[in-house]
N, C-alpha and C positions, 0 to 999 in steps of 0.2 A: 280772830275767827279766821283771821289770814292759814295759819297752818292746818287748820283742818280743811281749810276751802282747797288747799294745796292738796291736803291726802285722799281728798277725797275725788278731785282731778283725777291724779295720778290712778290710783285704784282702779276710776271705771274706766279708765283707759287702756290700761293693763287688761280689762277684763275683756272690752270690745275687740283689742287685741288680739286675745287669746280666744275668742270665740268666733271671731273672721277664721284665724289659721284653726280651727279645727273642724270648720263647716268646708274649707278648700283645698286643706291636704288630703292627700290619701293614696290609693291605688289610679283613682280617679281625679284629677285635678279640677276641680270646680271654680268656674271666676265668682266671684263674688256678686255678681250684675244678677244671676243668676235670682238672686233672692227677691229681689223687685220687676225681673223680667222672666218669666220661667218661661214663656212660650219661645224665647229662643234658641235651645234647647232640651229637649222634654227628657233624656236620658237625664242629663246632668238634675235637673227638677227632680227628680224621680228619685234619684239618690240623695239629694240634698235634703227633702223633706221629708220623704220616708226612712233614710238611715243615719243619714249625719246630725241633721238637725235636732231631733229628740235624742238623739247619743251626747251629744255636746250640752243640751241643755238637761238631761242628767245627771250630768258630771258636774255641771255647775252649780246642781244644789244640792247634790250630798256631799259637796267638798263645801259651799257655805253651811250646809247642817251642821257637818263635824267642828268646820272652824269656829262657828258660833258658839255650839257648844262647850267647847273645849276651851274660850277664851272666858264662859261665868263658869266653868268649874275651876281654871285657876282661878279669879278672880275670888269668888267662893273660899275656896279652899288656901288663898294667898300662896298658891307656890306653882310653878310653871313647867313644872315637871306632870303639872293632875290631866289627863285629858280622857273621852271615850277610849281609847285602846288600854292606856295603863293604869284606868282602876277596874279595868273587867269588863267596864259595861258593854263594850260592843262584842263581848263575847259572849255575856247575855244573852244579846240582842241574837244574835247567832242563833243561839239554843231555843228562845221561841219561835225563832225563823222554821228552823230546822223540823221541831217538833210538828210544828205547824204541817208541813210536808211530809211527817212521818207519820202521820196519824191522818192523814186528806180531812183535817179539820179545814171546814168553809162553814161557815155561820150567814145564814142567809138574810138576815138583818144587816151582815154587814157585807156579803160579796167579794167586790173589787180589794176590802178593805181588811178584810180576815190578818193576811199576811203582816201587814205591816203592824196592826193594831195588838198580834200576839208578840210581834218582834219587840214593842217598847212596853209589853208588861213584863216581857224579860229582861230588858233593860233597867227599867226602874226597880223589877225586885233584884237584883245584884248588886246596884247603885248602895240600895238601902243593905241589903247584905253586909255589903264590903265595907260600910259606915260605921254599923251595929256591931261588927266584929272587932275593929279597929277599935272602937271605944271600950268593949270590953277587956282587949288587950294592952291599951292605952288610952284612959280617962280625959287625956290632954288632948288626944288627938293630933299627936306627930303626925306633918306631914310623910315621914319614913314609912309610918306604922301604914300609914295608910295606902301609899305606894306599893309597899311590898305583900299587906294585903290584898290588893287589886290583882297585882301580879299571880298570886296565890291561886285566887278564884278563878282568876282568867285562864291560868292552866289546868286547873278541875272543871272547868266547863269545856276545857279543848278536846280532854279527852273523855267526855261524852258527848262531843259532836262526832270524834271519831268510831263510838261505839256505836252509838244510832246509824254511821255510814256502812259502818261493818256487820250488820244486822240484817239492812235494807235490800243487799247484793246490788247486782247490774243497775237498777230502776234509778237508787240516788248516787249514784258513785259520781256522776256529773255535778253533785252539787261542790266537790272539793274544789274544783274550777271557780263555782263562785265564790265559797267562803275565800278563796284568796283574794277578792277582789275584784270584780269588773264589770262594767257598763256598757258590754257588746253584745251585740243583738238583744238591746234592748228599744223596744218601741215609745209611742205617743202614750200606751193604757202606763208602762211604769210613770212614767214623767204625773201623769194625774192622779197615780197612788201616792206620792212624793208630796206632791204641789200641797194640799191643803195641812199637812202634820208637819212641814216647813214651816209654813205659814204662822199656823199656831203656835209649836214650841217657839221659832223665832222673836213674835209678840209680847209671849209668856217673858222671854230673859229681856227685850226692850224694855219692857216697862220696870224694870227691876235693876234696870242701868244705873240711878241714883244709887239704890238701896246696894248694888255690889265696890260701890264707890266705898261710901261708910264704911261698909265691911272690912275695906282693906286698912284701916283703923285696928281694927280689932272689934269683937261682938258686942265688948260692954263700952263702948264709946259710940258705936252705930245706935246703942240703945239709947243712949244718952241725949242723941239725934233724934229720938224719934221713931226708929225703924224695928218694927215688929219683927226680929231676927229669928224665932224659928218658922212662922209661917212663909216671911219672904226664902228664907233657906228650901222649904218646902217646895214652894212654888218654881226657884233657880233647879231643884233637881228634876222636877217633874218637866220642865220644860225640855231641859238637856236629853232628859232619858226619851220624852217624846220625837226630837231631832236626831239622835242616835236609831234608835229602833229603827223609823223610817227612813232612813241614810242604807243601815244594814240589811232590811227586807229588800230593797231593789238594790242593792251591788254587793251584798258582803260584806266582809271583813275589810275593811281598809285602814291599815294603820297610819298614824304620827300626822295628819293633815291636823286632826286638833292640837297638836302639842307642836307644829312650825309656825304653823300661821299663826297663829295670836304672838306668840314669841317676838317671832320677826317684825308683826305689826305692833308692836307694844315697844321693842328695839325703836324704829323709825319713828312712829308717831303719837308715843307717849302710852300712859296706861289709864287716861280718861275714859270709863267705860260708856259713857254718854257715846262718842264715838268709837271707841276699839271694837265693839260687839258690829257697827253696821263694818266697820272697815274690813275684819275680820270675816263674814258675811262675805262680803267683795272679792277678797283677796284669796279665801277658801274658795271659792265656785273657780278663780283665773286658775290657781294652781293644779287641781283637778284635772281643767279643763285638758292643762298645757301636758299634763302627766299624761292622759290616757292616748293625749295625741302621740306622745313619745311611745307608751306600748305599743303602738297600733303600726306604728312605723321603722322604729328601730332597728328591725330586724324582721322588717316587711319580704314575703308575705304573712310570715307567722304573728301571733300577738301574742304580745305579754300581758297577763292578770295586771291592772292596774298598781293592786295593792302592794308589786315587788317592786315597781318605778316610785313608791311616797315611803316605802320600806330602806330604799337605798337613799332616799335624801332624810328620811326620817331619823334612822339611826345613830347616824352622825352628828344630827344638832342634839340627841337626847343625852348622848354622851359628852357633847360640847356644855350642855347647859347645865348635867349633874356633875362634871367637872367645876367649873364655874362655881356652884354650889357648895361644892365640898372643901373649895379655895378659898372661902369666904367671900366671893366676889357677887356684883349685885346681877345676877340673870334676870 
């Protein structure tokens, strides 16, 4: 138990440091003491609680959701190249979200949650289409086939998004920036929008942590160990789709978090999903908070989309993992 304790301690400390930096650094420096003593500087307290804190928390929740979903997809498909972005799930979630805005859909019984629900439906439908088409092409569901299918459908859905944006005129052109991935100008309402779905999706995946361990040895071995493989796979895919859809609905498409974080966490702390899922959750939150901090400060006062920063980090890591796999290394 000593190694997991160290892993949790380090991950929690990094997350605490990321939150501290995220709320403190910016155009206006805010001392951390403002958190517990807001009366000393009312202006700083307003910036902290109304602008920076919801942004930092939202970035943390989005990063955590994408990272734990990526860890589950990688475990389920037994390949470190699998994540919501490379499988096309993020693109499906984006289409669901943009269609909601495009057609002005607002269901009274869902209210604030209309956007994330339709985004999750888009993510889930895309996931099942990708796997279904990959099975038609290759009944053995070779991982290269799944990844290539995800890229194909992701590209197609990207063209659907471009078409919708072109047809709407100026009123939806601002969504281009949203699709690049950003948590800028998001208030507490966006935090409340994602919280329940992050909790539900993470719980579904965490409840299947032992089953993910069993499936690492193959589906037949998992069945011999008493795992209802078909049911567990469905629950894991639904959980990952909930997390991806919720994250995309509030921040747009942010790539590679679900690829980089689980892979690095696995290298540092091992591949036991009893700990990998939780550690990926913590480290995903830390990474996106830090990336968002870089996005808003690196060329201040201009802000970069946080998706640009994660792509700069993720693309080389993706290439490195692919290189190791093709060379026969253990990624």
